[in-house]
N, C-alpha and C positions, 0 to 999 in steps of 0.2 A: 169907463173908467169904473162905476157904481157896477154894471154889469160884469163886467171880468171879475171884482173883488165877490161877488156874489159868486160866481162860479167857483172863484180858487176854495170859498167856503164851503162849497158844495162838495170838491174835490176831497176836502179836508174829514168832511163826514164821511164821504165812503171809504175814506183812507183807514177808518174804524179809529179815530183819535176821539177821546174822550178827558175833559179836564180833570188833572189830579190835582191834591194839596201838595204845596210846597213843603220840602222837606229839608229841617234843618239836624243836620251831623252833630251829635253831641260827642263831647270829650271822652265820654264813656264809650268805650268799644264793643261793649255788649248790648248798647240801646241809640234807638234812633227816635227822636221825639219829633213828631209832627207838629204844623203850626196849630192843630186843634187841640194840643197837648196831651194827648195820648200815646202812650208806648209800645212801639211795633217790636217783634222780635230782630236779634241781630240777622243783618244781610250782608253776606263780604260781597263787598263791591268790585273784589279781582275777579271774583269766581262766577260770578252772575251776569248775564248782560245787562247793556244801560237800561234804565226804568224806560217804559214807555215814552214817557213825555218828551225824553230827549230823541229818542229815534224818531218818534212821528215828528218832533219840531224840525228835525234835518231834514226828513223826506218830505215833511211840505212845503220846505223853505226851495227845497230842488223842482218840487212839480209846480211851484209859484211860478221860478225863474224859467222853467219850460215851456209853462203856458204861454209866459209874457214873452217868449222869444219867439215862439210859433207864429204869434199873433202878429206882434212889430215887426219882427224881421224877414217871415216866411209867407205873410198872407193869409193865414188859415183863419176861419173863423173861430168865435171861443170855446163854441161848440165842439168842432172839428180839434182845434190844440186841447181841449181837456181829453179826447177820446186817444189822440196822437200819446198822451204825455204817461197815458197806462203803460205803454212799450220803449219808450225813449226818456231818457233821464240824462239831463244836459246840466253841467257842473259850472261851465262857462262860457263866454260868447268865443273865443279863439278859434277852436277848430270849425264849427259851424261855420262863422264867418266867413272864414277862408273858403270853404267849401261853396258859400253862396257868391262869393265873389268870382270864384271861375266861372260859374253857370252863367252870371250876369256877364260876362265876360266872352261868353261863346254863345251869345244872344238868345240866351232864356228868356223869355218873359216872364214878368210877375204872375200871372196865373200860372205857366206852364211849370215854374218854382213850386207855387203852392201844391199844383197837382203830383209833382215829382215826390215832394216832401209828405203828403198825404199816403202815397202807396209804398214809399219807402222810408222810412223816416229813418233809419238807421245811417242811410248816405250822408247824414250831417255830420256822422263822425269817422267819415272814411278819408282817408289823406289824399285832398284834392292834384297833389303833383305826381306822388307815387303809385295811386288806386284810379282814380277817376281818369285824370288826362292823358293818359297812353292810352284809355279805351276811345276816347273823343277824337285822338289822333289818326287811330286806325281807322275808323269809319271816315273821316275825312278823307285820308290817303286813296279809299279806294273809291270815292268819287261823292260821299253823301255831303250836301250842300250844310252848311250851318243850320239853317232853317229849318230844314227837312230832320235834322237829326236832333235837334231839340222838338220838335213837335212829336217824333216820332220815340224818343223817350220820355217825355212828359205824360206821353200817351202809356206808356208799360216802362217803365224803369229797371225792369229786371236785370237787362242786360250789364248797367252799371254793377250788378251784385255779382257777375259771373267774373270768372279767370279769363283773363287775353289769352294767357298760353295754351291753357288746358283745354279751354270752351270755344271760342270768339274764332281765333283762327284757324283750329281745325275744321271748324263749322265753315268758316270762309271756303277753305282748301276743296273741302267736298264739295260746296256749291261753286264752285270754280269749274269745275270737274264736270258738270252736269250743265251748266249755263254758258260756260264759255267766256263771260265776258262780265265787266263788273257792272255795267250799266244794266244788265238783267238782274245782277244780287241785289243793286239798289232799289230798283223797282218791286223786287221780292222784298225786301227787308220794310219797305214804307207800307206793304198791306199787312205785314206780320211779323213781331219781332220773334218769333216763336222758331223761325227757320234757323235760328243761331243760338237757341235753347234747347232745342232736343236733341233726344240720343238719334240719331239716322238710321241707326241701323235696325232701331226697332220698328218702324214704320215708312218713313218716307224711302230707304233703300228698297225693301221688298216691294211696295207699291213700284215704285220706277221699275224695278226689274219684271213684274207683272206686264206692263205694258209694254216695256220692251218684247217680252215673249209673245204679244200679240202683233208684234211687226210695227205699233205704233213708230212713226216717224222721230227722229231724235229732235225736229223742230218743233212738233207738236208738244212732246215732253217737255220741252223748254218753255213752251208759250204756256202750258199749264200751271208751270211753277214759277215762273217768272208773275204773272196777272193774276191767279189763281192758288195760291200756295197751300190754303187752308185744305182746299180738295185734297190734294196728292200726300197732305202729311195725316190725313185723316186712320182711325184705327184701319189694319192690313185688311181683317175679317171683313171690315163693313166695305171697304172700298172695292175689295173684292167683288160684293155682292151687285155693288152699283156698276162694275163695270161688265159684271154679266147681263147684267139688266138692260143696259144701254146696247150692249151689242145683239142681244135679242130683240130688240127694239126696229134693226135695221141699219143701223149707224156703222161704217166703213172704218175700222181702225187706222187706217190709209191718210183719211182726211183729219183736218182741223175739228170739224163738227163733233166727232168723237169725243174728245178731250172736253172741250166746250159742252157737250152733251152730262158728260162727269160733273164737270161744276156745277150744271144747273141743277142735278140731281143731289148733290150732296150735303148733308147736314141737315138738323130737320129745319133750320128756318128756308134753305132752298126748296126743300121738299113740300113745305107749308106753301111757300108763293106758286110752285108748280099748279098744285092743287087747285090754288085760287083763279091762277087764269086759266084753267081747263074750264073750270064752272062759267066764268065770264067769255070766253070764248062760245060756250053753248049757247050762250043767252044770245048772241049774235047769228044762230043757227048753223054755226060749225058742227059736223057731227065728229066722232071719235077720231077716225079714217082723216079728216082735215086736220084736227089738231095736230096728230101725230103726224101728219105729213109736214105741217106748218114749222113743228120742232125738230125734224130732220132736215130742214133748210134754214133755220137758223134758230137754234137751239134756245139761244137767250131770250127770244120771244114769250118763253114760259116764267121768264124773271120780272116783267116788265109788272107796275103798278096798275090796280085796276082803274085807276085815275086817267091814267094815260092810254090804255088800252080805251076807254070808254069816251073820251073825246078824240081820240083818233078814228075810232071805227064810226061814229056818230057823224064825224065832217064828210068822211069816204060815203058811205052809205046815204045820208040824208042830205048832204048838201052835195055831193056830186054825182049821186047816184051810181056812183059803181057797186057793182051785187056785192054782198057781204062773202061769199066765198072766193072771190077774185083777191082778196087780200090775204086770205089762207095760201094763195100761189106766190105770193110775193112779201112774207111777214115781215121784210126787213124795213119798209116804208113805216111802221108802227113807232122805228126808232128815231127817224127823224123829226123837225123840230117843227110843229103845226103851225109856230109864229113866223118864222125866219125861212122857212124852206117850201112846206106845204101850200100853204096860205099863198103866199105871193106867187107860185108857180100857177097855182089853179087859178089865181084872178085873170093871168095872163090866157091860160088856156079858154076860159069863158067868152073873153071878149073875142078869141079868134073862131071860137066854134059859131057865137052869135052873128059872127058877120060872114059865116062860110069859107074863112081861109085855110081852115084844117077841117080834118074830117071827125065825125062825130063819135068814131068807134077806137079812138086813139089810144092806145094800151097805157096803165097802168105806169108800167115798166120805163115808157119813153118819157113818159112826164118826169119823174119823182128820180130815177136811177142815173142821169147825167151827172155831171159835176158843173158849177154854176157858167163855167167859159161856154161848155158844150152848148146847155139849155137856151143860154141868151142868144148864142149864134142862130141856133136854130128856130126858136119859136120869138124873140123878140129883135134883133138885129134885121134879119131877113124881111119883117114886114114893116119895118120903120117907115116906110113912104105911105104906105096902106093906113096904119095907126100909128101915128106920130108920138103920139102920147103912150105908147106902150110901155117904153122904160120908165116912166112916172107911175104909171099904175103898177107895175111889177115892185117899185121900191115905196111905194104905200103913198105917195106924195098925190096921187089923185084918185079917187074913187071912182071906178069905171061907170057907177049905177048914174051919177051925176056927168060925166064926160058924155054918156052916150042916151041919156035919158029923152 
């Protein structure tokens, strides 16, 4: 409480309040006598604004209540509450209480409510039944779960400030004409709320028309908008440059890799990751042609973290002895889990090779690409008589070095 009181005092000082002497209004209409006994010129109380002390006191009381409410009811820190109180002035708890009750009833957590209030404090003054609830109900009606909607809106509550009839529903109708299903619309919404907020005629529609002009299949356009909406929502001029660059790299507009490459090169962040991946692959002896070939086969190999690339390449090259450039021909293997897929399978392959039950020149694709059922049938079940412990080795229950030392 002492901290909050000190913060209140700080807020009062910032508001410009300065103590003034108490004034006694004299019966003489032409003078006002102060508590210090000095006469001051006559001031008409009807024609002049209220003394600063009264205005400051009223303002300070409102600010104090607002800060207290934001801290104790909304979960804001005192510092955040002071910042928000510069924009929001609460006079009573009734309206904000009803807003908070609505959010809690719709599974917003304390943290989510706090985030929402910090980002859009004026929502505390919204009418919960007339303004907020219809928007929540609309998103539920198209398949957004309560937990997903709470997470999405707490991250960016701007949607709750927009008109349902004039913005949200027209955006939904446009997206439905492209994506064709509510499930895809919900997936796109969970990635960015801006698909419901922007003027689609400005960038999104021209970008889609550009792809259509290159004969990009509708399924690929839908893939891009569903899973990577930010890429197709960027400025039309910038989008056009990226599409042209991707096409010049040799990508086929008729294949899904074309739009995945557009995503991988969209935005400053993705471009920075692309350049960093380029340098990491060069460290493993890949040429520019090797890197571009891998990019064409699996565009998102240029969006992996440096740590994941290094761990994967180190295992394939230094532990398994596969040539570095073999990975460039099958970059999808860098996406597999080292612990759950790559290492367990390679343990089995090592045992089988040591017993000369399989050839030493087994391809990387034949080991790592098959689904688990096919791998087990081909490399585990098939050799259970020769190597009874093979399944336990695959599952990590038996150390192959201990079993055959």
